[in-house]
N, C-alpha and C positions, 0 to 999 in steps of 0.2 A: 896056861894062860898064855905062855909064850908062843905056844903052837898056833893058837886062834890068832895072836898079833902079826905073826910071821905070815899067815895066810892073807890076812887083811891087807898087810904091807904089799904083798905080792898082786892082789887083786887091785889095789889103788895105783900101783905102777902100771899095770896093764892098761887099765882105763884111762890113765892120764897121759899117754903116750910113751910108755915104756921106761926103763932107767936111762938116766942121764949122767954121764961122767961129770965130775966135779969141774972140770976144765972145759966142759961143754955147754954150760948153763947159758952163757952168753949168747951162744948160736941157736939155742933150743928156741923154736918159733912158737909161741903161745898168745901173742898179742893179738894177732890177726883173727885166730878162731874165737878168741873172746868177744872181739870188737864185732865180728860177724853176728854172733848170738845176740849181743845187745841191739843191734841194729834190727834183727829178726824180730826180736821180742819188744821192741820200742821201749826199752827199758834198761837201766844200768844194773838193776837187779837180775841175776842170772842165776837158774837153778844149778845147783853143783853137780848134779847127776847129768846135766847135758853138756858140761865141759869136757871136751875130748882131749886137750892138752894143757897141761898146767905145771907151774914150777912149785917150789916147796911151799909155798903158802896154800894155794890151792890142793896140794896133795895131804898137808897136815889137817886141813878142815874136813877133806872126805874121809880120811882115816879115822878121825875122831867120830864123825857121824856114823860110819860103818861099824865101829867098835861098839858104840852105844846101842845101835839099832839092832844090828845082826847078832853080836855076841853077847848083848845085855851087861856089858861092864863098863866101868868108867875109864876113860884113856889114862886118867892120872895113875890108876892101879897098874895097867900094863906098861907104863912108861917109867914107873917107879925103880924098876930094877937098874 
Protein backbone atom coordinates (compact mmCIF):
# COMPACT_ATOMS: atom_id res chain seq x y z
CA UNK A 1 0.00 0.00 0.00
CA UNK A 2 2.91 2.37 0.71
CA UNK A 3 4.19 1.86 -2.84
CA UNK A 4 0.81 2.82 -4.29
CA UNK A 5 0.58 5.95 -2.17
CA UNK A 6 4.12 6.97 -3.21
CA UNK A 7 3.22 6.52 -6.88
CA UNK A 8 0.05 8.52 -6.34
CA UNK A 9 2.01 11.30 -4.60
CA UNK A 10 4.39 11.57 -7.53
CA UNK A 11 1.52 11.64 -10.02
CA UNK A 12 -0.23 14.40 -8.09
CA UNK A 13 2.96 16.43 -7.78
CA UNK A 14 3.63 16.16 -11.51
CA UNK A 15 0.02 17.09 -12.37
CA UNK A 16 -0.05 20.11 -10.04
CA UNK A 17 3.12 21.84 -11.18
CA UNK A 18 5.89 19.72 -9.68
CA UNK A 19 7.51 19.78 -6.26
CA UNK A 20 7.52 23.10 -4.41
CA UNK A 21 10.08 23.80 -1.71
CA UNK A 22 8.63 24.83 1.65
CA UNK A 23 10.07 28.35 1.40
CA UNK A 24 8.85 28.82 -2.18
CA UNK A 25 5.11 28.29 -1.60
CA UNK A 26 4.45 32.05 -1.46
CA UNK A 27 6.05 32.50 -4.90
CA UNK A 28 4.31 29.50 -6.50
CA UNK A 29 1.82 30.85 -9.05
CA UNK A 30 -1.49 29.00 -8.71
CA UNK A 31 -4.13 31.74 -8.41
CA UNK A 32 -4.00 32.98 -12.01
CA UNK A 33 -4.42 29.54 -13.66
CA UNK A 34 -7.40 28.75 -11.39
CA UNK A 35 -8.93 32.18 -12.06
CA UNK A 36 -8.58 31.56 -15.79
CA UNK A 37 -10.34 28.19 -15.46
CA UNK A 38 -13.18 29.81 -13.52
CA UNK A 39 -13.53 32.45 -16.22
CA UNK A 40 -13.48 29.89 -19.04
CA UNK A 41 -16.06 27.66 -17.33
CA UNK A 42 -18.12 30.67 -16.15
CA UNK A 43 -18.32 29.00 -12.75
CA UNK A 44 -16.63 28.97 -9.37
CA UNK A 45 -16.71 25.18 -9.50
CA UNK A 46 -13.70 23.81 -11.37
CA UNK A 47 -13.05 20.11 -12.07
CA UNK A 48 -10.01 19.02 -10.05
CA UNK A 49 -8.57 17.26 -13.07
CA UNK A 50 -8.37 20.48 -15.05
CA UNK A 51 -6.19 22.28 -12.49
CA UNK A 52 -2.58 22.42 -13.69
CA UNK A 53 -1.01 24.26 -10.73
CA UNK A 54 -2.13 23.83 -7.16
CA UNK A 55 -0.95 24.23 -3.60
CA UNK A 56 -1.36 21.78 -0.72
CA UNK A 57 -5.15 22.04 -0.61
CA UNK A 58 -5.59 21.17 -4.28
CA UNK A 59 -2.93 18.47 -4.11
CA UNK A 60 -4.50 16.83 -1.05
CA UNK A 61 -7.90 16.71 -2.72
CA UNK A 62 -6.49 15.24 -5.93
CA UNK A 63 -4.45 12.71 -3.90
CA UNK A 64 -7.58 11.56 -2.08
CA UNK A 65 -9.60 11.21 -5.28
CA UNK A 66 -6.79 9.33 -7.07
CA UNK A 67 -6.26 6.93 -4.18
CA UNK A 68 -9.94 6.15 -3.86
CA UNK A 69 -10.61 5.74 -7.58
CA UNK A 70 -7.42 4.34 -9.06
CA UNK A 71 -6.09 2.22 -6.22
CA UNK A 72 -9.43 1.43 -4.58
CA UNK A 73 -8.43 2.15 -1.01
CA UNK A 74 -9.41 4.76 1.50
CA UNK A 75 -6.98 7.61 2.14
CA UNK A 76 -7.38 7.20 5.89
CA UNK A 77 -5.78 3.76 5.55
CA UNK A 78 -2.78 4.94 3.52
CA UNK A 79 -2.17 7.99 5.73
CA UNK A 80 -2.56 6.10 9.01
CA UNK A 81 1.11 5.13 9.10
